[in-house]
C-alpha positions in Angstrom: 88.2 88.3 64.8 84.4 88.4 64.4 82.4 89.8 67.3 80.6 86.5 67.8 84.0 85.0 68.8 84.4 87.3 71.7 85.3 84.9 74.6 82.8 86.0 77.3 83.8 83.3 79.7 87.0 84.2 81.6 87.1 87.8 80.4 86.7 90.4 83.1 85.0 93.6 82.2 85.5 96.9 84.1 83.0 97.7 86.8 80.4 100.1 85.5 79.7 101.8 88.9 83.1 103.3 89.8 82.2 107.0 89.2 81.9 109.1 92.4 78.6 110.7 93.3 77.7 112.7 96.4 78.9 111.0 99.6 80.0 107.9 97.7 82.1 105.7 100.1 84.7 103.4 98.5 85.9 100.7 100.9 89.1 98.8 100.4 88.8 95.1 99.5 90.0 94.0 103.0 87.6 96.4 104.8 90.4 98.3 106.6 89.8 101.6 105.0 87.0 103.7 103.5 87.7 106.6 101.1 85.4 109.4 100.0 85.6 112.9 98.6 85.1 115.8 101.0 84.9 119.1 99.2 87.9 118.7 96.8 90.0 116.5 99.0 90.0 112.7 99.6 89.3 111.6 103.1 90.6 108.1 104.1 89.2 106.7 107.3 90.2 103.4 109.1 93.2 101.7 110.4 93.9 100.6 113.9 93.7 104.0 115.4 90.7 105.1 113.2 93.0 107.7 111.6 91.7 110.2 109.1 94.0 111.0 106.2 93.3 114.0 104.0 94.8 113.8 100.5 95.0 117.4 99.3 94.3 117.8 95.6 93.6 120.5 93.1 91.1 122.9 94.9 89.3 123.6 91.6 88.5 120.0 90.7 86.7 117.0 92.2 88.0 113.5 91.5 85.8 111.3 89.3 86.9 107.9 90.8 88.7 106.2 93.6 90.1 102.7 93.4 92.0 100.6 95.9 94.8 98.1 95.4 94.0 94.5 96.5 96.1 94.8 99.6 94.8 98.3 100.4 98.3 99.8 100.4 97.6 102.1 97.4 94.7 104.3 96.4 94.3 105.5 92.8 92.6 108.8 92.4 91.2 109.5 88.9 90.1 112.6 87.1 89.0 113.1 83.5 92.5 114.1 82.4 94.9 112.7 85.0 95.4 110.2 87.8 97.3 110.1 91.1 98.6 107.3 93.3 98.4 107.6 97.1 100.7 105.4 99.1 99.0 104.4 102.4 102.3 103.4 104.0 104.4 106.4 103.2 101.4 108.8 103.2 102.7 110.3 99.9 100.9 111.4 96.7 102.5 110.8 93.4 102.8 113.3 90.6 99.9 113.0 88.2 100.0 110.9 85.1 98.1 112.4 82.1 95.2 110.5 80.7 92.3 111.3 78.4 91.3 114.9 78.2 87.6 115.4 78.1 84.7 116.7 80.2 83.4 113.3 81.2 85.2 110.0 81.6 84.0 106.5 82.4 86.7 106.4 85.1 86.7 102.6 85.4 89.6 100.7 86.9 90.7 97.1 86.8 93.8 95.3 88.2 95.7 93.2 85.7 98.4 92.2 88.2 99.8 93.6 91.5 101.9 96.2 89.6 99.7 97.1 86.6 96.2 98.6 86.5 93.9 99.2 83.5 92.1 102.6 83.4 89.1 102.6 81.0 88.1 106.1 79.8 85.3 107.1 77.5 87.4 106.9 74.4 90.9 105.9 75.4 92.1 103.4 78.0 95.5 103.2 79.6 97.6 100.4 81.1 99.4 102.0 84.0 102.5 100.9 85.9 101.9 101.3 89.7 104.9 99.4 90.9 106.5 102.5 92.2 105.3 105.8 93.7 105.6 107.3 90.2 102.8 106.4 87.8 103.8 105.5 84.2 101.6 104.8 81.1 102.6 101.5 79.4 100.0 101.4 76.7 97.3 103.7 75.3 94.4 101.8 73.8 91.0 102.6 72.2 87.7 100.8 72.7 88.7 98.4 75.5 86.0 95.8 76.3 87.7 93.6 78.8 90.7 91.6 80.0 91.4 87.9 80.1 93.8 87.3 83.0 94.3 83.6 82.1 95.6 84.4 78.6 96.9 87.9 79.6 95.0 89.5 76.7 93.2 92.8 76.3 90.1 92.8 74.2 88.9 95.9 72.3 86.2 96.8 69.8 87.1 98.2 66.4 84.8 100.8 64.9 84.5 102.9 61.7 82.1 105.7 60.7 78.7 104.4 59.4 78.3 106.5 56.3 75.1 104.8 55.0 73.3 104.9 58.4 73.8 108.5 59.5 70.2 109.3 58.7 69.1 106.7 61.3 71.3 108.3 63.9 74.0 105.6 63.7 77.4 107.2 63.7 79.5 104.1 64.2 79.3 100.5 63.1 81.0 98.0 65.4 82.9 95.8 63.0 84.9 93.3 65.0 86.6 92.5 68.3 90.4 92.4 68.4 92.8 91.4 71.1 96.3 92.3 72.3 98.5 90.0 74.3 100.8 91.4 76.9 104.3 90.1 76.9 106.8 90.1 79.7 110.3 91.5 79.3 111.8 88.0 79.2 109.3 86.9 76.5 110.1 90.0 74.3 113.8 89.2 74.7 113.3 85.6 73.7 111.2 86.7 70.6 113.9 89.1 69.6 116.5 86.4 69.8 114.4 84.1 67.7 113.9 86.8 65.1 117.6 87.7 65.1 118.5 84.0 64.6 116.3 83.8 61.5 118.2 86.7 59.8 121.8 85.6 60.6 124.1 85.8 57.7 125.3 82.3 56.5 
């Protein structure tokens, strides 16, 4: 699909300002909580009793991003190479899910639906299942540009090395934009039935 056909309207792009800096406060969407990093732990303030919740993490690392669920019952904590899920109701921290391993990550998050979140890294992106207190990677993608919630499609940029423009400092040429549609379990089952029907022996 040529790049000029990228459907800008209706396609959501990851927020560019989700990296944590000194004293960055990350409020939940409903305004109930505010999370920020203190030393190497995450401090969550708010609630009816103005409670303070410390989420203990690796003492040698500082999170690169914090991201709230829409109903503020879950907090995603991202690093360059892993992510955690903190459940506000049970006050429990999930085991980490491994994501891209590099020194710097874009660490951008986007909700696709209440149980699925898109993590956009510098090179690779991950669609992560957050429906339970155990994170799971559903897809690993490269070059994600945005998500169309109406069509349930993920858009990504395809690139190859630019061999004839290396002298100009151009290492990659963006060739085209592609898209991947997400399918529900029922849709996949139905497609499998249709395919099986086509190959039935007479």
